[in-house]
N, C-alpha and C positions, 0 to 999 in steps of 0.2 A: 017172161015172154019166151016162146019156143019158136025156132026157125027150122024150116024143112027145106032140104035141097031137092029140087026136081030134076030128074035125069034129063040131059040134053039142054038144060038151061045154061046159057052163056053168061059169064061174069061181066061186071061193069068194065068200062074202058075209060082211060084218061089220055089226054094228048101230051106228048113230050113238050118241054123238058120237065114235065111234072112240077112238083112244088119247089120253088126257089125264092129265097127272100134275104133281106138284109135288115140290120137294126144297129143302133148305137146305144151303148150303155155309158153313162157319165158318172164318174166317181167324184163326189163333191164332199166338202167338209161336213155337210148335213146328212150325207148318206149316199146310197146308190140310186141314181135316177134311171128307171127302166121304162121304156116305152113299148106299147104293143106293136107287133109287127104284122102287117098284112102281107100275106104271100101273093105272089103273082097269080092272076086268074088263069085257070086252065079249063079246057073243055072236058066235061065228064058226061058219058052217056051209057046206056045199056042196049046191047044189040037186040035184045028181045023186047025192048020198050018198057022194061020193068022200072019201078021207082028205085032210086039209088040213095043209100044212107051212108053216113060216115060211121063206121063201126067203132073206130078207135085207132090206136097205133099198134103196129106189129113190133118193130124194134123201137123201144121208147126213146125219147129225146134225153140227152145227157145233161143239158143245162137249162131245163125248163122247170119252173116251179108250178106253172099253171098253163094249161093249153085248152083252148076252146076251138072247136071245129064246126063250121056251119056249111051246109051244102047249098051253095048258090053258085054252081060251077066250082065249088069247093074254095071258099075263102077261109083263112085260118088266122086266129089271133094268138099271139105268142108272147109270154112274159119270161124272158130269160133270167136265170138265176145261176151265175157262174162265179161266185165269190173267189174261189180258189184259182180259177182260170183267168180272172180279170188281170191280176198283177203279173201273171206270166206274159199275157199279151202286151201289157204295158212295157215290161222289161225287155221283151224280145222284139217290140215294134211289130207285132203280128196281130192276127185276128183269131177269133174263136169260131171254129166251124162245127156246127151241130148237125149230125146226120142221123136220121131215123126214118121210119116208114109209117104210112097211114093205110088202114084197111078200109076198102070200100065194099059195101054189101048191097045186093039188090033185094027186092022184096021176096024173091024166090030162094034166097039163101046163097046165091053164087057170090064169091068174094074175089077181090083183086087187091093186092098189096103194092102201093106205089111209093117210090122214094121221095124223101123231103130233105132239103138242104137249107140251113140258115147260117149266114155269115154275120158274126157279131163283132162290130168295131167298138173298142173300148177307149174312151177319153178320160184321162186322169186329170182332174182339176183340183186335186188335194195337195196343197203345198206342204213341204216338210214342216214338222213341228219343232220349234226351238224349245228344247226341254231345259236348257241351261244357257242363259244369255251371256254374251261376251262381257268380260270384266275389265275395268280400267286397270292400268298398270303404270306405276311411277318408278323411274330408275334415276340414279344419280349420274349426272353428266360425266362422261369419261373422256371428253375432248375429241372423240372420233365420231361423234354423231350417234353413238350407241347403236350402231347398225346391227351388230350381232344379236343384241337383245331384242331389237325391233323385229328382225327377221324371225327370230325364234317365236316371238309373240304372234306374229302374223301366221306362222306355220301351224300354230295351235289354235287358230281362229279366235285368239283372245280368250281361250278356255271355253268357248261355246260348244254345246252339243246339240245335235238335231237328229230326229228320226223321221222316216217317211212311211206312208202306208204300203208302198210297193217296192221302192227302189233304195239302192245305196245313195247316200247324199254326197255330192261333191261341193267343195267350198271355193269361193272366190272372195276377193275383198276389193274395196274401193276406198282409197285414202285421199282425204282433203290435203290441201297444201299445208306445209309446215308453218305453224303459227309461232313466231318468236315472242316470248314474254319478256326476256331480258338476257343479254349476253348469249351464251350457248344454250340457254334453257328455252323450252317451248313444248308444243304438243302436236300430235296428229289425232284427228278424229277419223276413225276407220269404221266403215260399214262392212260387216261380214255377211256374205250372201250364200245361203244353203240352197242348192238346186237339185231336184230329183231328175230321173231319166226322162220324165215327160216335159221337162222345162218349167215346172212350177218352182217357185222360189219363195223363201222367207228370209228376213234379214234381222240382224241385231247389231247395234253400234256400241263402240267403247272408245276410250281415249288412252293413247300411249303418251305419257308425259315424261319429259326430261327435266329433272329438277337440278338446280345448282344451290346447294346449301352450304358449300365450303368456300370461305373467302380466300382471296389470293394470299400468297406467302412471299415475303422478301427472299431474294435469292442469296443474300449474304447478311452477316450481322450488321445492324444499323448503328451509326455513330451515336455516342451518348453526349450528354451535356459536358462542357469543358470550360475552364477559365484559362485564358492564355494572354501572353504579352502581345502588344500590337504588332510585333514583328513575327509572331508565330501563329497567325490566323491560318487554320488549315483550309485547303481548297476543298470544295464540295466533292465527295467521292462519287464515282459512277455507280449507280444503283440499278439493280434489275428486280423484276417481280415475275412470278410464275403462278399460273392458276391451273388446277386440275382439269377445268372445263375449257378454258380459252387458251391455254399454253402461255407463251411468252407475252408479257403485257408491256405497253409503253408506260413510262414513269414520268410524271410531271414534277418539276422542281420550282420552288420559289423561295426567295430570301428577302427578309424584311430587316431593316436596320433601325434600331431604337437608340437615339442619341442619348449620351449621358451628360455629366456636368462639364466635360471638356472634350475637345475634338477627338482625342484618342482613347477615350473611355466610352464604350458603347456596347450594345447587345445585338448580336445577329440571331435571328430566328429563322431557321431553315426548315422547310417542310417538303416532304416527298409524298406523293399520292399515286395510287394505281387503282384501277377498277376493271372488273371483268364484265361490267354491264349489269350485274346483279348485286355484287358486293364491292365495297371499297375499303382500302386500307390506307392509313396515313401514319407517318412518323415525323415527329418534330424534334429538332435538336436546338438547344440554346447554347450560344457561345458568348461568354462574358469576356469582353476584350478590355484589358487594362493597360495602363502606362505607369509602371512603378520605377523605371530606370531613370536616374538623373542624367543630365547632359554631361558631356566630357568637355572640360574647360582647359584651354591652353592660354596661359598668361604671358605677356611680353617679359623679356629679361630686365633685370635691374639696369638703371642707366644713371650716369652722372652728367648733368647738363652744364657744368662749369659755372662761370660767374655771370650773374645777372641774366639768366636766359629770358628770351622774349616770350616763350610759351612753355609752360610746364604741363600742359594737358596731354591726353592720349594721342592727339595728332602729332605731338613732338616725341612722346615716349613710346608709342605703339599701342595698338588696341588688342585686347584679348579676343580670342575666337572660341566658338563652341560648336559641337556637333551633338546630335541627339538621335536615338534609334527611331523615334516616332515623329518628332517635330522637326521639319526641315529648317526652321528658322527660330531656334531658341533665342530668348532675350538675354543679352549680356549687359550687366550694369556694374558700376564701381562706386566706391566711396573713398575719399581721401582723408587721411589723418596726418596733419603737418606738425612737425616739431622743429624748433630752432635752437642752436647752441652758438650764440654769438651771431656771426654772419653765416654760419653753416646751417642750411635748411634741409631737412629730410621729410619726404612725403611718402607715407606708406599707403599705396593704392590697393585697396581690397576689391578684387574682382569676384563676381559670382554670376553663374548662368542659371536661367530658369526656363523650363519648357512650358508648353501651353497647358499642361495638366498640373502645373505647380511644383514639379520635381526640381529641386535645386542641387547644383553641383557643390562639391566642397570648395570653399573660398580659396583663392590664391592671391598672394600679396606680391606686388611689384614695388621695389624700393627705388625712389627717384631722389637724387641728391643734387644740390647746387649751392652756390654762394650768393648770398644777397648782400651786396656792398654798396651803401649809399653815401659814405663819408670819404673825402679825398685824404691822401697821405699828408702828414705834417713834415714840411721841408726845412732843414736847418742849413744855412749857408754861412761862409766865413764873414766875420764882421768887417765893415768898411774901415779904411785907413787913409791917411794923408801922407804922401811920400814925395821926395824929390823926384824930378823927372828921370834921374839916372838910377832910382831905387825902386822902380815898379816891380812888385813881387809876382811870381808865377801864379797861375790860376789855382786857387785852393780847392779843397774837396767839400762838396755839400753832402749832407746825410738826410735820410727821411725815415719816418715811422708811420705805421698804418694800423688801424684797429682790426683789420682783417688779414692784411698781408704782412707776415713777419719780416719780409725782406723786400720792400718795395724798391724798384730800380730807380736810380737817379741818372738823368741824362744831362750833360752839359750842352747848352744850346748856343754857346758862343758869347762874344762881348760886344758892346756898343760904345763908341767913343763920342763924347759930347765936348766939343771944343770950348775953350775958355777965351780970355782976353788976349792971349798971345799964343804963339805956336806951342809952347811947352807947358801951357796951363790948360788942363782938360780933365774930364772925369770919365772913368771907365766904369 
């Protein structure tokens, strides 16, 4: 088609503000959603009354992939295509402004170039893409809450990576309450949130676990099994326990007595226990208590009870006494062996002490002597005589013999006169 310009023909006219429009481009995971833009209606006329056509554009649009123009007081449809500019607008919080010109031509060939302005708002609805999810991490309990390791893990987003279609990604996290599994062990469930500059976000979750695999340790060497005398039973030592996770631990102690065949022979079973909530330790000591020492016996001294004593038992001769290291009341017994030589009697009193566990002292002998005399002495007196009254002899001497006493004493008790028939006849 050929156009001819007629001299004196005036070009088409358009009313300000000419072509102005707005549109919104939405970035979605499925792609870019672009809508047509209808420009504001303007008045177009030709001074000479000629028919006006849209010839095309003078300065072409920068961000349009397709443009259609229709003359109905000039309405325009516009499909923006600004892939490179979209992200810049998102990052900078700005809009894309596309400025170009449209040529109007009348039927006689006269032309007018009018400006066109399009403001493109970009909405980014594409969240960051998690290309590597956060990874669970387990650490051994350090007794301090493992804060340094936890903070390091948080700072690295649990090892997660994310990319975004337009922006740098910023990370935040949200941690649940600490869940205690036992003692100082437990875990946090943390959600890491990747956010782009448009406010779109994606998340990935992982668990930071604190494990306690190490049992507590005793703070000192523990006592071993022993066998002791009843007087040497050791007192329970003060015992401590420590744990790498829980620190100093309380220790529980209990003691059980198992009786033996006698009061001072028995077994003590001592048990110490400590726990950190995850692991427990226990130590048992057996103490065999025995009584092998005999009592110490003290026997009364030898005694002579004289002649015909009324009592020859321990009440008269003294009781033996005994002490024992274990038994506060050892049993003291005796046995007598009696021998006689004439009227001389000797009692050998054999004392022995025995404790409750059957230990016996060395026997000790007390010697008790006395005279057992049951026959009176035999008395010999001067023979009787008959004398004249003037020839009465003096008192003679009597003698005595005894089976026990070699020198029995003889005592003169006096005389008794028995009168006769006359004054000088009598009996003494």
